N, C-alpha and C positions, 0 to 999 in steps of 0.2 A: 976616198975618205969623204968627199964631198956627197955621192951616194950614199953611203952609211951614213953621214950625218942629218941628209936629207929624210931617208926612212927612220930615224931614230925620231926626230924632231915629229914627225907624222904620226908615230906613234903614243908619243907625248901629247901632242894635239887630240888625240884621238882618245885617250884616258881623260884629258883635263874637259873635253865635254861631255864624255859619260857621268864626271863626277858632276858634273853642273848640273845636266838633266837630273841624276840622281837626286840633288840638294834640292832643286826646283820640284821633284816630286813629294819630296817630306815635307817640304813648306805648304804646297797644297792640301795636302793630306792636315796635316796640323791646323790648318786655317780653315778649313772645311769642319773638323772636330771643335774648334774651338769655337766657330759660327754657332754649332748647336748646344755646344754646351751654355755660351751667354744667352742664348735664345730661351731654353731651359729655365736658366737662372732668370731670366725676367718675367716668366709664365709664374715661376714659384715666389719671386716680391710681388706681383700680381696677386696670386693667392693670399698671401699673407695680408697684405692690406685691405682685401676684400673679408677676409676671416676679423679683421681688426676692427674693421667700422660694424661689423656685425656686431660682436661681441659688444663695441661702445654704444650702440645702440641700444640695444637688450638693456646694458645697464643703466645707460640715461633715462630711460623711457620705462622703468618699471622700479616701483621703491621697493626697497633694500629689505631681504629679508632675514640678513642675518649680517655681521659684522663683518664680514671677510667685503660683503655685496654693498656695505656701507661704503669702506674705507676705498673701494674702486669707485664708487659714482663720486665720490668727494676729490679722488685724486683726478680724472676724467672731466670734473666740472671744473678744476684747477686749469687745466690745459687748455678749456675752451675761451 
């Protein structure tokens, strides 16, 4: 009986360690891809800030040619 229990617990331990290894591999995979996604989002945010700054500079440094540009200029001047 003890021999059987020893073998049974050995199998359970082996399965448990295999499961733990699989969980760690999945977590590392997702962590790596999350890092890539967050890096990509950071780049996209930087590009949006740069684009908005360029638009803001163009609007504020040029006289408005139509009502929309006038409204935008007033809006940006209020924010400053």
